[in-house]
Structures are given as structure tokens and as C-alpha cells.
C-alpha positions, 0 to 999 in steps of 0.5 A: 500500500503506498505510504502517505509520503509516497502519495506526495511523491517522496519515494526515498523510503523504498530504497529504489532509484527512480528516474525522470522519463522526460529524458527519453531513453533510460541512458539519457535520464536523470534521477529524481533528486532524493528519489522525490517526484516534484509536486508539480509533476504529480498526476492529479488523476492519480491523486484522485484515485489514491483518495479512494484507497486507504492509507496503510494501517499497520507498521509493515516491513522495509521502512513501512513500505510493504506488508503494511495493510490488513483487511478483513470482512465477511462475504454473503453467500446464499444457496437454494437448490432441490432435486427430484427423481422418479424411478419406475418399472414399466414391465418385467423387462423395462425400467425408467427414471427421470430427474430434475435439479435446480440450483440458485446461488448468490454471492456478494464479496467485498474488496480490500480497499472499499471504494478503491477496489483491490484484492478480494477479501474472501473469494470474489470482489463483486456480486454474482448470481447463478441459476443452474438447471438440469434434466435427465430421462432414461429407459433400459429394456432387456430385449432378451436374456442376452440382449440389452438396450438403454437410452438416455436424454439429458439437458442442462442450462447454466446462467450466471451474471456477475457485476463489479462492486461499484457497478453504475458509478463513474469514478474514472470520469470523476477523477478526470480520466476521459474515455474510460467510463463510456456509459453507466452500465457495462463500462461503469466502475473503477478501472483495473490498475496494475501498478508494477510489473506482474513478475516484479515484487518490488515494494510499492507494487499494488493493484486497485479497481476491479477486474479478473486479475485484481479480484477474480471478478470477470465483470460485468459478465452475462453467460447463458449456456445450454446443452442437450444429449442423446445416448443409446447403447446396445449390449450383447452377450455371446459365449465368452464375449460381451459386445457393446456399441453405442452413439452419443449425440450432443448439441451445445449453445453458448452466449457469453458477454464477458469482461476478461479485460475490464470494460472500464479499462485495465491500466498498467504502470510498468517500472521500466517507465522510470528506469535509469541507465543502471536500473531502478524504476518503480511502478508506483513512480510511473503511476504517480506521474500518470503515465500509462504503459499499457491498456486492455479493455473489452468493448462490444455493442453486440450482446447476442452473438452465440456459438453452436456446435454438434458433437457426435461419437460412436463406439464399439467394444468387446470384453473377451474372457478367454479363460479363467485367468485372462480377460481382454477388452478392446474397442474403437471410438470415433469422435466427430467434433464439428467446427463451431458455428455462430447463430447469425450472420455477422455474429463472429469473426475468424482471423486469417493469419495468412492475410491479416483479415477478419473473415466475418461469419455468414457474410460474402459467402463465408460460412457460419463456421468460418470455413474451418476444416474438420477431421475424424478423431479415432480413439482406440483402446485396449485393456487386459487383466491376468489373474496370477493366483487367487489373490493377485491380479495384473492389469494393464491398459492403453487408451486415446481420448480427445478433449474440447479444451476450454475458453475457445480452444474448440468452442466458445470464447473465441470467434464471438469475441473478435471483431465485428462483435467485440473489440479488445482494445490493446495498446502497447508501448513501442518500447518497454520504457515508453508510455501509451498515454497519460491519465489526463489524456485518456485512451483513444476510442476503440475501433469498429471497422465497417463490414464490406460485402466481401465479409473481409476487412483488415484487422486494425492495429491495437485491437487484440484478436483470437485465431484458430487453425485452419483445420480443427485440432482437438487436444489428444491424450494417450494414457497407459498404466500397468497395475498389480493388485493383491488381496491381503485378507478378506477386508484388506488389499494393496495395489501398486503400479505405473500410470502415465500419459502423453499429450499431443496437440495440447495447450502450451502451459495451462492456458489455451492460447499463445501470443503469436505476436510476441517479439523475439529477443533477437535484435534487442538494443538495436532493433525497435521492439515492434520490428521484432514482432512477426506480424508488424513488418514481417520477416521475423523467423520463428518455429511456427513459420508465422508472420506478415507485414500487417503493422500489428503491435497488439497481442494475438492469441493463437489457439494452436493446440500444438504443444506436448506434455508428459506425465509419469507416476508411481501410484500405490494404494492400501484399502481396508474396506468397512468392517469391524466398525471402520475403514481405511484408505491410503494413497501415495503418488510419486509423480512428474508432470513436464509441460511446454510453456506458452511464453516464447513458445513461438521461438524456443520451445525448450527454453521454458519447458519444465515442471508444471506450476502445480506439480507436486512430486509426492502426495499422500492421502489418508482417509478414515471412517470409524463408528465409535464402538460405544452403544447398543450392539457395539463393543462397549456399553452394549447393554445401556438403555435405549435413552442413553444409547440415543445420546452416546451411541451411533456416532461416526467419525470421518477424517481425511489427511493430506500431505504433499511436497512443495510447488515449484518456482522460478528465480528472477532478478531485479532490473531484468527489464534493462536486459530484455523486453520479451520472453517471460524468462528473467531467470539468472545464470546459475553459478552456485548452490541455490539451496537455503535453510528453507525457513520462512525468512530464508527459503533459498540462497537469495544472496544478491547477484554480485555479492559474496556467496551468491548462487547467481550471475546476471546474463548479458543484455539481450540473452536469457539466463541458463537457470531452468524454469521452476528449478526450485521447490517451495514449502510442503503442504498438509491439512486434516479435514474431519467430521462427526455424525450422529443418526437418530431413528425417529420412526420407521424409515425416518432418520434425523442426522446431526453433523459437525464438520471441520476444515483444517482441523488443526488450523495448520498454516501452510506457507506459499512460495517465497519471494523469488526475485533476487537483488542486483548491485544498486538494487537489492531486494531485502525480501528475497527468499522470504515467504510472505503469503499462505498457500494458494495465493493466500486462499488456503483454508484456515480452520472453519466449522460447519454444522448441519441438521438433516432429516430423511423420510 
């Protein structure tokens, strides 16, 4: 949180040198005397926003410049739901069932800074309402003693509306920032502000306003999704064969009017704007000057552009029991996932990377599916079971499957969020030390080109867009395993084996798309950044062979589904099924997940290849269910009276214990923006032992570069460091969840149940990963190696209790 002195321009307490950007390039800039920005240079618009943001309310660390604000609040959450199911037997050979479910959910979440927005205090900084419905109907018929047919119909509808905490207000206009609060609905509220680079943990960094990256509020959001499904199966028994065949038909419809980039604007204030000849620079200084270094926002006059898609699948399989010891299962599935279409002409735009043009669906002879080619997706599978002896079984299997992906990979969130439906305005500075506009100026208006009769127009510069391959490419996973199972007693068994998979045509990293207009580092320092983008002037070499002289400086998301990943694990399980009043399950996994990151994927796939951010090497889960051996019919006090038994008998205890090793993280270093302006790899060279005492105050060897005993050195400008991505591991994790139940029989089949449940029963504080940005000469980071958060981004559950009363009749 900015201190009172910092809000007046005095940044001397932060220990970082700041430079006057009016000098031009960093080499020509003069330092602000005493690291104090003169009052005449402070942006009145920035000052107006700061008046919405509270002052620090605790002492903090590092001269009170960080960890200096504490916020607490409660979040209202309401849920009302019900389920209805009817099962019937039509005749001796035919059974049927029907089910309907309805759920309504409402959440109102506070923000840390009140009128200034900022991080969510609980789970969401905004207001959300959802209504979910589903219906299912099924029939099965025994045509003969060896022939069975079954049929199912399903339907669901998902509808959600999300609004920012300050919906309907105009704080940007009130602060004197033009061109952001365009009206009092969709673009109302405070814009999102990112003060400081996303990978920079320097003091003074903070986020304000509302937005997906600030307080998890993709708002305003209006989503209405429906899908229906028809499934039919035939099963035929023939000798020692069990044949099955079936068909699955689905129709999906989706309307999504989102705000992935907040509609009143997402403003970035990068430290490099106030960097000097030898480094330094603060995002807070950039903000106080009112220099915006990047803008993203959604603008859309069309709120009824929907995606639609047919999906069909066919399969046939046989389970063949060759003898008493060996069973073979084999089959083949065909998935046909048709390219998505839009509901009306003009309601979608397909970006052609070969011409730089938007192809408008349904206009000028262009199909409603954008003329994307389809493919047949064959999925073989085979499994085998061999009984070694009466208590030991060996199982093995292989199968291929295809996935729909998420957020536009194959369906939704892509073509209806391009021009002419939606303009994603994205303004990037020509160099990482430049600005795009000032708060006093405001941004230029978004661009909406008119659609010609041909249905094609050039994508304008400054408008972010999404692109799909010309031929659809579903993500593909080949999964395989070999497992041995052994029965120990009548109630105990163990198993162990290898489980793995290989992904092809999958996401690069965890996101569905890569930025194919990311600049290359080749030419840094001599070639302007925009000229190093493949779609600005063309001629930029990259691994995908993409590019063109289209003058684009904005990012372009390419849903290429063109990466690979690999998962390997050793899995072991012990199971004691429920008997003698208790059951136990214990699972252990030794695993490794390696993926190709989406950052710099266009130029060097291997550079950011490494463990996934969520990969944990070791994982143990222990589950216990036990009836307390007290009361009528149990080991202790079995002869007590019914009244006493109703009080002390029939209690059940459940517990789940989780133990996991730490998550990986990468080491970065300060002032890396002086060495490179792209790539997502600000890792140093590894020259020593990076291991540390692994305490909360010093998790790894974070001695600053250039100091004795440092494990790192600074790469030459225009190069990347040699340290691998996610090379180090953070703290481990453990938690115990438990519950206790008691059943009371009222009359007949009527039961009353009371329960008490506890999450994180022992209130164990699980730590997050450390601050992994090490210092450099002249710009140390005294917080490097220190842990300042709890697990899962401060969202790990602390102890809470829940009580419930359930009546069954």
C-alpha cells in the first residue's frame, strides 16, 4: 500500500532509484533528486484515485513500505437448490427414471480497499448470481436374456451474471480520466490498475479497481449456456464375449458477454517507465506521474452473438474372457467434433493469419463456421487383466481420448469475441520504457471497422484478436498404466503400479492460447521492439513459420493446440474396506508432470519447458471412517438403555489427511527489464548452490547477484539466463479435514442426522512460495527468499466449522 509520503511523491523510503522519463531513453535520464517526484509533476488523476484507497494501517516491513495493510470482512453467500427423481418399472423387462435439479446461488464479496477496489477479501470482489438447471430421462429394456438396450436424454442450462462492486458509478470520469467510463452500465466502475510489473515484487507494487486479475471478478459478465444429449447403447452377450456399441449425440449453445479485460479499462504502470541507465524504476513512480504503459479493455455493442456446435461419437467394444485367468477388452471410438458455428450472420469473426483479415461469419459467402476444416478423431483402446493366483491380479491398459479444451480452444470464447462483435482494445508501448498515454489524456476510442460485402476487412492495429487453425485440432491424450493388485485378507488389499500419459496437440502451459505476436529477443538494443514482432513488418523467423507485414503491435492469441506434455507416476494404494466398525484408505503418488510453456513458445520451445506450476512430486492421502464402538450392539456399553444409547451411541467419525511436497518456482532478478523486453524468462545464470535453510525468512540462497556467496550471475543484455524454469521447490503442504455424525431413528424409515464438520482441523498454516526475485548491485531486494503469503495465493483454508441438521423420510 503506498505510504502517505509516497502519495506526495517522496519515494526515498523504498530504497529504489527512480528516474525522470522526460529524458527519453533510460541512458539519457536523470534521477529524481532524493528519489522525490516534484509536486508539480504529480498526476492529479492519480491523486484522485489514491483518495479512494486507504492509507496503510499497520507498521509493515522495509521502512513501512510493504506488508503494511490488513483487511478483513465477511462475504454473503446464499444457496437454494432441490432435486427430484422418479424411478419406475414399466414391465418385467423395462425400467425408467427421470430427474430434475435446480440450483440458485448468490454471492456478494467485498474488496480490500472499499471504494478503491483491490484484492478480494474472501473469494470474489463483486456480486454474482447463478441459476443452474438440469434434466435427465432414461429407459433400459432387456430385449432378451442376452440382449440389452438403454437410452438416455439429458439437458442442462447454466446462467450466471456477475457485476463489479461499484457497478453504475463513474469514478474514472470523476477523477478526470476521459474515455474510460463510456456509459453507466457495462463500462461503469473503477478501472483495473496494475501498478508494477506482474513478475516484479518490488515494494510499492499494488493493484486497485476491479477486474479478473485484481479480484477474480470477470465483470460485468452475462453467460447463458445450454446443452442437450442423446445416448443409446446396445449390449450383447455371446459365449465368452460381451459386445457393446453405442452413439452419443450432443448439441451445445453458448452466449457469453464477458469482461476478461475490464470494460472500464485495465491500466498498467510498468517500472521500466522510470528506469535509469543502471536500473531502478518503480511502478508506483510511473503511476504517480500518470503515465500509462499499457491498456486492455473489452468493448462490444453486440450482446447476442452465440456459438453452436454438434458433437457426435460412436463406439464399439468387446470384453473377451478367454479363460479363467485372462480377460481382454478392446474397442474403437470415433469422435466427430464439428467446427463451431455462430447463430447469425455477422455474429463472429475468424482471423486469417495468412492475410491479416477478419473473415466475418455468414457474410460474402463465408460460412457460419468460418470455413474451418474438420477431421475424424479415432480413439482406440485396449485393456487386459491376468489373474496370477487367487489373490493377485495384473492389469494393464492403453487408451486415446480427445478433449474440447476450454475458453475457445474448440468452442466458445473465441470467434464471438473478435471483431465485428467485440473489440479488445490493446495498446502497447513501442518500447518497454515508453508510455501509451497519460491519465489526463485518456485512451483513444476503440475501433469498429465497417463490414464490406466481401465479409473481409483488415484487422486494425491495437485491437487484440483470437485465431484458430485452419483445420480443427482437438487436444489428444494417450494414457497407459500397468497395475498389480493383491488381496491381503478378506477386508484388506494393496495395489501398486505405473500410470502415465502423453499429450499431443495440447495447450502450451495451462492456458489455451499463445501470443503469436510476441517479439523475439533477437535484435534487442538495436532493433525497435515492434520490428521484432512477426506480424508488424514481417520477416521475423520463428518455429511456427508465422508472420506478415500487417503493422500489428497488439497481442494475438493463437489457439494452436500444438504443444506436448508428459506425465509419469508411481501410484500405490492400501484399502481396508468397512468392517469391524471402520475403514481405511491410503494413497501415495510419486509423480512428474513436464509441460511446454506458452511464453516464447513461438521461438524456443525448450527454453521454458519444465515442471508444471502445480506439480507436486509426492502426495499422500489418508482417509478414515470409524463408528465409535460405544452403544447398543457395539463393543462397549452394549447393554445401556435405549435413552442413553440415543445420546452416546451411533456416532461416526470421518477424517481425511493430506500431505504433499512443495510447488515449484522460478528465480528472477531485479532490473531484468534493462536486459530484455520479451520472453517471460528473467531467470539468472546459475553459478552456485541455490539451496537455503528453507525457513520462512530464508527459503533459498537469495544472496544478491554480485555479492559474496551468491548462487547467481546476471546474463548479458539481450540473452536469457541458463537457470531452468521452476528449478526450485517451495514449502510442503498438509491439512486434516474431519467430521462427526450422529443418526437418530425417529420412526420407521425416518432418520434425523446431526453433523459437525471441520476444515483444517488443526488450523495448520501452510506457507506459499517465497519471494523469488533476487537483488542486483544498486538494487537489492531485502525480501528475497522470504515467504510472505499462505498457500494458494493466500486462499488456503484456515480452520472453519460447519454444522448441519438433516432429516430423511
